[in-house]
Each structure stands twice: as structure tokens, then as C-alpha cells.
C-alpha positions in Angstrom: 23.4 -5.4 6.4 22.6 -7.2 9.7 19.1 -5.7 9.8 18.5 -6.9 6.2 19.5 -10.4 7.2 17.3 -10.4 10.2 14.3 -9.2 8.1 15.0 -11.8 5.4 15.2 -14.5 8.0 12.0 -13.4 9.6 10.2 -13.2 6.2 11.4 -16.7 5.3 10.0 -18.1 8.6 6.7 -16.3 8.2 6.3 -17.3 4.5 5.9 -20.9 5.5 2.6 -19.9 7.2 1.3 -17.9 4.3 -0.9 -19.3 1.6 -0.3 -16.3 -0.8 2.5 -13.8 -0.9 2.2 -10.7 -3.1 5.3 -8.6 -3.8 6.0 -5.7 -6.1 9.5 -7.0 -6.8 11.0 -10.5 -7.3 13.6 -9.6 -4.6 10.7 -9.3 -2.1 9.9 -13.0 -2.3 11.6 -15.0 0.5 14.2 -17.4 -0.8 13.1 -20.9 -1.4 9.4 -20.1 -1.0 8.4 -20.9 -4.5 10.2 -24.2 -4.5 8.8 -25.0 -1.1 5.1 -25.1 -2.0 3.7 -22.4 -4.2 3.6 -21.6 -8.0 4.7 -18.1 -8.9 2.8 -15.7 -11.2 4.2 -12.5 -12.7 2.1 -9.7 -14.1 3.7 -8.7 -17.4 4.0 -5.1 -18.6 1.3 -3.6 -20.8 2.0 -2.4 -24.3 1.3 1.4 -24.9 -1.9 0.4 -26.6 -2.9 -2.0 -23.8 -2.1 0.8 -21.2 -4.3 3.3 -23.1 -7.1 0.7 -23.4 -7.1 -0.2 -19.7 -6.9 3.5 -18.7 -9.8 4.3 -21.0 -11.9 1.4 -19.8 -11.4 2.2 -16.1 -12.2 5.9 -16.5 -15.2 5.3 -18.7 -16.6 2.8 -16.2 -16.1 5.5 -13.4 -18.1 8.0 -15.5 -15.2 10.3 -16.6 -16.2 12.3 -19.7 -14.5 11.2 -23.0 -12.7 14.6 -23.3 -11.2 14.1 -19.8 -10.1 10.6 -20.7 -8.3 11.9 -23.8 -6.7 14.6 -21.8 -5.5 12.1 -19.2 -4.0 9.8 -21.9 -2.1 12.8 -23.4 -1.0 13.8 -19.9 0.5 10.3 -19.3 2.2 10.3 -22.7 3.8 13.7 -21.9 5.4 12.7 -18.6 8.1 10.0 -18.5 7.4 9.0 -14.9 3.8 8.4 -15.7 4.6 6.6 -19.0 6.7 4.1 -17.1 4.1 3.6 -14.4 1.3 3.1 -17.0 3.0 -0.1 -18.1 1.9 -1.7 -14.8 -1.8 -2.7 -14.7 -2.1 -2.0 -11.0 -0.6 1.5 -11.4 -2.9 2.2 -14.4 -5.8 1.4 -12.0 -4.3 3.9 -9.5 -3.9 6.6 -12.2 -7.5 6.1 -13.2 -8.7 6.6 -9.7 -6.6 9.7 -9.3 -7.9 11.1 -12.6 -11.5 10.6 -11.4 -10.7 12.3 -8.1 -9.0 15.2 -9.9 -12.0 15.6 -12.2 -14.4 15.8 -9.3 -12.3 18.1 -7.2 -11.1 20.2 -10.1 -7.4 19.7 -9.2 -4.4 19.1 -11.3 -3.2 15.6 -12.3 0.2 14.5 -10.9 3.3 14.6 -13.1 5.8 12.5 -11.1 5.9 9.1 -9.4 6.1 10.6 -5.9 3.0 12.7 -6.5 1.1 9.6 -7.7 2.2 7.7 -4.6 1.0 10.5 -2.4 -2.3 10.6 -4.1 -2.7 6.9 -3.8 -2.0 7.0 0.0 -4.7 9.7 0.2 -7.2 7.6 -1.6 -6.4 4.5 0.5 -6.8 6.6 3.7 -10.1 8.1 2.6 -11.5 4.6 1.6 -10.4 3.0 4.8 -12.1 5.7 6.9 -15.1 6.3 4.6 -17.5 4.8 7.1 -15.8 6.0 10.2 -16.6 9.1 12.2 -12.9 9.6 13.3 -10.4 10.3 10.5 -6.8 9.3 10.5 -4.9 12.5 11.3 -1.3 13.7 10.9 -0.9 13.0 14.6 -2.0 9.4 14.1 0.5 9.0 11.3 3.3 10.3 13.6 2.2 7.7 16.3 2.2 5.0 13.7 5.7 6.0 12.6 6.8 5.9 16.2 5.4 2.4 16.6 7.2 1.2 13.4 10.5 2.7 14.6 10.1 1.2 18.1 9.5 -2.3 16.6 12.6 -2.1 14.5 14.9 -0.6 17.1 13.5 -0.1 20.6 11.3 -3.1 21.3 12.6 -6.0 23.4 13.9 -8.5 20.8 13.9 -5.9 18.0 13.6 -6.0 15.1 10.0 -7.4 15.5 7.3 -7.8 13.0 4.5 -9.1 15.3 3.3 -7.3 18.4 0.4 -6.9 20.8 -1.9 -4.0 21.8 0.2 -3.5 24.9 3.2 -3.0 22.7 1.4 -0.2 20.8 0.6 1.5 24.1 4.2 1.2 25.2 5.6 2.6 22.0 3.0 5.4 21.5 2.2 6.3 25.1 -1.5 6.4 24.1 -4.0 3.8 25.4 -6.7 4.8 22.9 -4.7 4.9 19.7 -5.3 1.3 18.8 -9.1 1.3 19.5 -9.9 4.7 18.0 -7.5 5.1 15.1 -5.7 1.9 14.1 -8.3 -0.8 14.4 -11.2 1.0 12.6 -8.9 1.6 9.6 -7.7 -2.0 9.3 -4.1 -0.9 9.2 -3.2 -3.8 11.4 -4.4 -7.4 11.2 -4.5 -10.4 13.6 -1.6 -12.8 13.1 -3.0 -15.1 15.8 -6.5 -14.4 17.1 -6.0 -16.7 20.0 -3.2 -14.8 21.7 -3.9 -11.4 20.2 -0.8 -11.1 18.1 -0.9 -8.4 15.5 1.1 -7.4 12.4 1.0 -4.7 9.7 
């Protein structure tokens, strides 16, 4: 409970410096932020027809054969997790990208929400590092997890949501992790370019 309050307080402080905040849930919006300065917009759910139409449009644009598009729509209708996800326009886009990848690699389509999320992470990772010689490895993921844990529990003044390169080196024990793995993949951005403050 205390950690949640700290996080909420920090988000509310940071929100005043943001021009746009995107959240997947209304509860993710800092309290008072909308009334403070910004209008709020909510993406409404798609109807089954709208979901099919968007799915078909994305896949057709990506060059997926008509038979595969029909098979994908039937697959979504057959699995409750995918049916629920397909009501969200963003997740329909994700499902379309996964379907194109499955078609090209001749792999099976996901059936559950967790499988979709894993596939999405894989796509994001491959896109982020498409033009990089060095790929983001399982070891890099472990180091990133260590950094996140350190910021929440081990860092001076924890929990912290902004940090510096020296903090990454302290948490991970690796002086090249930021320059070789994190910075090329744009996983971390500059909060303040003048003093080198970073954030996820």
C-alpha cells in the first residue's frame, strides 16, 4: 500500500510536466490531471463487425492472403481471450502483426492473452533492434530486471523513477550495458537532457 502511494504521488508530480499521457486503464491516470489542464479521450470498444473489418484491413494491407485472413478471423472467434482482445483497436493491430509473422514463419497463431503479449514483446524487440548489429539478449533482459528492482527497492531514495547512467552501472555491475544494449534499443529516454536524467 505504501509503495502504491509513493508511485501515485510520483506520477502526479511528473504528470504536471507531461503534455500527453497515454494509459491502458482509467486508473492509470494521475488524480486531478484531467481537471488540471488536459482533455481526456477514450478509445471505445469495436463491435464484432468493426473488429473483423479492422483485422481484415490490416492483414490485407500487409499482404496476407485472403484465405489466411479468413482463417485468422475464425481463429479469433473460436478463442474467448482473443475475442475480448479483438474489441480493442490497438490489440487488433497487434493480432494482425502477429498473424503476418505467423504466416511468414509458418508458426501457429496464439490462443491466449499471455501468448499474444509474448508475441507482441518479441515483435517490439525485433523492431527496436532491426537496424542494430547487437541484439537484446536474455542476459540483457535479466540486467534490465535487476535495474528495475534496484530502482524500486535498493537505490538511495527508492522507489525512484528517474536515474542516470551511473545508476545503471551501480545496479547492473556492467559499464557497457547502457551504451551497447539499452541506448540503441531506445528502451530508456532522457527526462532532462541537461543533467543526463533518464527514465523508462
